[in-house]
C-alpha positions as CSV (number, residue, x, y, z in Angstrom):
1,X,-5.8,-14.2,-4.4
2,X,-8.9,-15.7,-5.8
3,X,-9.0,-19.5,-5.7
4,X,-9.7,-19.5,-9.4
5,X,-7.2,-17.3,-9.9
6,X,-4.4,-19.8,-8.2
7,X,-5.4,-22.0,-10.4
8,X,-5.4,-20.7,-13.5
9,X,-1.7,-19.1,-12.5
10,X,-0.9,-22.7,-12.0
11,X,-2.2,-24.2,-15.2
12,X,-0.3,-21.1,-17.0
13,X,3.0,-21.4,-15.0
14,X,3.5,-25.1,-14.9
15,X,5.2,-27.2,-17.5
16,X,3.0,-30.9,-18.0
17,X,5.0,-33.2,-15.4
18,X,4.7,-30.1,-13.2
19,X,1.2,-30.1,-13.7
20,X,0.5,-34.0,-13.2
21,X,3.0,-34.1,-10.2
22,X,0.9,-31.4,-8.8
23,X,-2.6,-33.0,-9.6
24,X,-1.0,-36.3,-7.7
25,X,-0.5,-34.2,-4.6
26,X,-3.3,-32.4,-4.6
27,X,-5.0,-35.6,-4.5
28,X,-2.9,-37.3,-1.9
29,X,-2.2,-34.5,0.5
30,X,1.1,-35.8,1.9
31,X,2.9,-38.9,0.7
32,X,6.3,-40.8,1.3
33,X,9.3,-40.2,-1.2
34,X,9.8,-43.7,-2.4
35,X,5.7,-43.9,-2.8
36,X,5.5,-40.9,-4.6
37,X,8.1,-41.9,-7.0
38,X,6.7,-44.9,-7.7
39,X,3.3,-44.2,-7.9
40,X,3.9,-41.3,-10.4
41,X,5.5,-43.6,-12.4
42,X,3.1,-46.6,-12.2
43,X,-0.1,-44.7,-12.6
44,X,1.0,-41.6,-14.3
45,X,4.3,-42.5,-16.3
46,X,6.3,-39.9,-14.8
47,X,9.9,-41.1,-14.7
48,X,12.0,-40.6,-11.7
49,X,14.2,-37.7,-13.1
50,X,11.3,-35.8,-14.3
51,X,9.0,-36.5,-11.0
52,X,12.2,-35.1,-8.9
53,X,12.6,-32.0,-11.1
54,X,8.7,-31.3,-11.1
55,X,8.8,-31.9,-7.4
56,X,12.2,-29.6,-7.0
57,X,9.9,-26.8,-9.0
58,X,6.7,-27.3,-7.0
59,X,8.8,-26.7,-3.3
60,X,10.4,-23.8,-4.8
61,X,7.0,-22.0,-6.2
62,X,5.6,-22.9,-2.7
63,X,3.2,-24.9,-4.0
64,X,5.0,-28.4,-2.1
65,X,6.8,-28.7,0.9
66,X,9.3,-31.3,1.5
67,X,10.6,-33.2,4.1
68,X,14.0,-35.0,2.5
69,X,14.2,-38.5,3.0
70,X,10.6,-38.7,4.2
71,X,7.7,-37.5,2.3
72,X,6.4,-34.6,0.3
73,X,3.5,-32.5,1.3
74,X,0.7,-29.9,0.0
75,X,1.7,-26.4,1.0
76,X,-0.4,-25.3,3.8
77,X,-1.8,-22.2,1.6
78,X,-3.2,-25.2,-0.9
79,X,-4.8,-27.4,2.1
80,X,-6.6,-24.3,4.2
81,X,-9.9,-22.9,3.0
82,X,-11.2,-25.6,0.7
83,X,-8.5,-24.3,-1.8
84,X,-7.6,-28.0,-2.2
85,X,-10.7,-28.8,-3.4
86,X,-11.7,-26.0,-5.6
87,X,-8.2,-26.0,-7.4
88,X,-8.7,-30.2,-8.0
89,X,-12.0,-29.0,-9.6
90,X,-11.1,-26.7,-11.7
91,X,-8.3,-28.1,-12.9
92,X,-10.1,-31.6,-13.5
93,X,-12.6,-29.8,-15.4
94,X,-9.5,-28.2,-17.8
95,X,-7.6,-31.6,-18.3
96,X,-11.2,-33.4,-19.2
97,X,-12.4,-30.6,-21.7
98,X,-8.7,-30.9,-23.5
99,X,-8.7,-34.5,-23.2
100,X,-12.3,-34.5,-25.0
101,X,-10.8,-32.4,-27.7
102,X,-7.9,-34.6,-27.9
103,X,-5.2,-32.0,-26.9
104,X,-4.2,-34.1,-23.9
105,X,-4.4,-37.8,-23.6
106,X,-3.6,-39.8,-19.9
107,X,-5.3,-37.0,-18.1
108,X,-4.9,-37.8,-14.4
109,X,-7.8,-38.9,-12.6
């Protein structure tokens, strides 16, 4: 699937919290569980329970890999062939455009 199609599929399919968590993991690539939950709360205002549900959904959809008790990783598919950078660029542009229109607030960045 073309990178743009993957990015727009994500934008259509994911909840706002799932999108925030995905943008976070797209930027971090790999992060320890404890750090992930702390940073999501501090930087993006995502509560622990909401982040846990979002990570679970992202794992089920194949966007994130989880090593229980250790870390969350961006899936190999999204890390490969520059897909990560292209998706981040597209999602950041969409978030900025929506923010500029007053349709979203506090887009992660």
